[in-house]
C-alpha positions as a Markdown table, in Angstrom:
| # | Residue | x | y | z |
|---|---|---|---|---|
| 1 | Met | -3.2 | 13.1 | -2.7 |
| 2 | Ile | -5.7 | 10.6 | -3.6 |
| 3 | Thr | -8.3 | 8.6 | -1.0 |
| 4 | Ile | -9.0 | 5.3 | -1.6 |
| 5 | Arg | -11.6 | 3.7 | 0.7 |
| 6 | Ile | -11.2 | 0.2 | 1.9 |
| 7 | Asn | -14.0 | -1.3 | 4.0 |
| 8 | Gly | -15.7 | 2.2 | 5.1 |
| 9 | Ile | -12.1 | 3.8 | 5.9 |
| 10 | Asp | -10.7 | 5.8 | 4.0 |
| 11 | Tyr | -6.6 | 6.3 | 3.3 |
| 12 | Asn | -4.8 | 9.0 | 1.8 |
| 13 | Val | -2.5 | 8.1 | -0.3 |
| 14 | Arg | 0.9 | 10.9 | -0.5 |
| 15 | Leu | 4.0 | 10.4 | -2.8 |
| 16 | Val | 6.8 | 12.3 | -0.7 |
| 17 | Gly | 10.4 | 13.3 | -1.0 |
| 18 | Ile | 13.2 | 11.4 | 0.4 |
| 19 | Asp | 13.7 | 13.9 | 3.0 |
| 20 | Ser | 9.9 | 13.3 | 4.3 |
| 21 | Ala | 9.9 | 12.6 | 8.3 |
| 22 | Asn | 6.6 | 10.6 | 7.4 |
| 23 | Leu | 8.9 | 7.7 | 5.6 |
| 24 | Val | 11.0 | 7.3 | 8.8 |
| 25 | Val | 9.9 | 4.3 | 10.5 |
| 26 | Gly | 11.8 | 3.0 | 13.6 |
| 27 | Gly | 14.8 | 5.3 | 13.2 |
| 28 | Thr | 15.0 | 3.5 | 9.5 |
| 29 | Thr | 13.8 | 5.4 | 6.3 |
| 30 | Arg | 11.4 | 3.4 | 4.5 |
| 31 | Cys | 10.1 | 3.3 | 0.9 |
| 32 | Gly | 6.6 | 3.3 | 2.0 |
| 33 | Ala | 4.9 | 3.7 | 5.7 |
| 34 | Ile | 1.5 | 3.6 | 6.7 |
| 35 | Phe | 0.1 | 5.4 | 10.0 |
| 36 | Tyr | -3.1 | 4.1 | 10.9 |
| 37 | Gln | -4.3 | 6.2 | 13.6 |
| 38 | Thr | -4.4 | 9.0 | 10.8 |
| 39 | Gly | -5.4 | 6.9 | 7.9 |
| 40 | Asp | -2.3 | 8.1 | 5.9 |
| 41 | Ile | -0.1 | 6.4 | 3.8 |
| 42 | Tyr | 3.5 | 7.6 | 2.4 |
| 43 | Ile | 5.1 | 6.5 | -0.7 |
| 44 | Leu | 8.5 | 7.6 | -2.0 |
| 45 | Glu | 8.0 | 9.5 | -5.0 |
| 46 | Thr | 11.7 | 8.6 | -6.5 |
| 47 | Leu | 11.3 | 4.7 | -6.4 |
| 48 | Pro | 11.3 | 3.3 | -10.2 |
| 49 | Pro | 7.9 | 2.2 | -11.1 |
| 50 | Pro | 8.1 | -1.1 | -10.8 |
| 51 | Leu | 9.5 | -1.0 | -7.1 |
| 52 | Met | 6.7 | 2.1 | -6.9 |
| 53 | Arg | 4.2 | -0.7 | -7.7 |
| 54 | Gln | 5.3 | -2.6 | -5.3 |
| 55 | Ser | 5.9 | -0.3 | -2.3 |
| 56 | Ile | 1.8 | 0.6 | -2.7 |
| 57 | Met | 1.1 | -2.8 | -3.0 |
| 58 | His | 2.5 | -3.6 | 0.1 |
| 59 | Glu | 1.1 | -0.5 | 1.8 |
| 60 | Leu | -2.8 | -1.1 | 0.3 |
| 61 | Thr | -1.8 | -4.8 | 2.1 |
| 62 | His | -1.1 | -3.7 | 5.4 |
| 63 | Ala | -4.2 | -1.4 | 4.8 |
| 64 | Tyr | -6.5 | -4.2 | 3.5 |
| 65 | Ile | -5.1 | -6.0 | 6.8 |
| 66 | Cys | -6.0 | -3.3 | 9.0 |
| 67 | Ala | -9.6 | -2.5 | 7.7 |
| 68 | Tyr | -10.8 | -6.2 | 7.4 |
| 69 | Gly | -9.9 | -7.4 | 10.9 |
| 70 | Phe | -7.1 | -9.5 | 9.8 |
| 71 | Met | -4.9 | -8.0 | 12.7 |
| 72 | Arg | -6.3 | -10.0 | 15.2 |
| 73 | Tyr | -3.9 | -12.8 | 13.8 |
| 74 | Asn | -0.1 | -12.4 | 15.7 |
| 75 | Lys | 0.5 | -14.6 | 12.9 |
| 76 | Phe | -1.3 | -15.9 | 9.7 |
| 77 | Thr | -1.5 | -19.4 | 8.8 |
| 78 | Asp | -1.1 | -21.2 | 5.3 |
| 79 | Glu | -5.1 | -21.1 | 5.1 |
| 80 | Gln | -5.3 | -17.7 | 6.7 |
| 81 | Leu | -2.9 | -16.2 | 4.4 |
| 82 | Cys | -4.6 | -18.0 | 1.4 |
| 83 | Asp | -8.2 | -16.6 | 2.0 |
| 84 | Phe | -6.7 | -13.6 | 2.6 |
| 85 | Met | -5.3 | -13.3 | -0.8 |
| 86 | Ala | -8.2 | -15.0 | -2.4 |
| 87 | Ala | -10.8 | -12.0 | -1.1 |
| 88 | Tyr | -8.5 | -9.0 | -1.7 |
| 89 | Ser | -5.7 | -9.4 | -4.0 |
| 90 | Gly | -7.6 | -8.1 | -6.6 |
| 91 | Ala | -8.8 | -5.1 | -5.1 |
| 92 | Ile | -5.5 | -4.3 | -4.2 |
| 93 | Val | -4.6 | -4.5 | -7.2 |
| 94 | Tyr | -7.1 | -2.4 | -9.0 |
| 95 | Asp | -6.3 | 0.2 | -6.0 |
| 96 | Ala | -2.7 | 0.1 | -6.7 |
| 97 | Glu | -3.1 | 1.0 | -10.5 |
| 98 | Ala | -5.3 | 3.6 | -9.5 |
| 99 | Ile | -3.1 | 5.2 | -7.5 |
| 100 | Leu | -0.3 | 5.0 | -10.1 |
| 101 | Lys | -2.7 | 6.1 | -13.1 |
| 102 | His | -3.9 | 9.1 | -10.7 |
| 103 | Tyr | 0.0 | 10.0 | -10.0 |
| 104 | Gly | 0.6 | 9.4 | -13.9 |
| 105 | Ile | 3.2 | 6.6 | -13.5 |
| 106 | Glu | 3.6 | 4.1 | -16.5 |
| 107 | Gln | 4.2 | 0.6 | -15.6 |
| 108 | Pro | 6.4 | -1.1 | -18.4 |
| 109 | Lys | 4.8 | -3.9 | -20.2 |
| 110 | Glu | 5.9 | -7.1 | -19.0 |
| 111 | Ser | 7.6 | -9.6 | -21.9 |
| 112 | Val | 5.8 | -12.8 | -22.2 |
């Protein structure tokens, strides 16, 4: 497990197997899931590295939206979404890379 602190809120990130009940949301098994009440994020451990990174970033984005009070919006306008991304996308990428490094997951080098 690795703990990521976002605006003073700790989120525990765990890789889990396909049989984990923590990946079942609304009756459907997901690649990742976040539980705001407990501060837990679960990611399917068998995902290929590019999809693992995407899933981690997806769940971290949920965490950032919650931690910085953006859940008050029922929908984001274009401007709100752009403001959110401008403010937090770098931190989301940084945290995702820290999680991948913690678990020893190598990312393929992208071709230019």
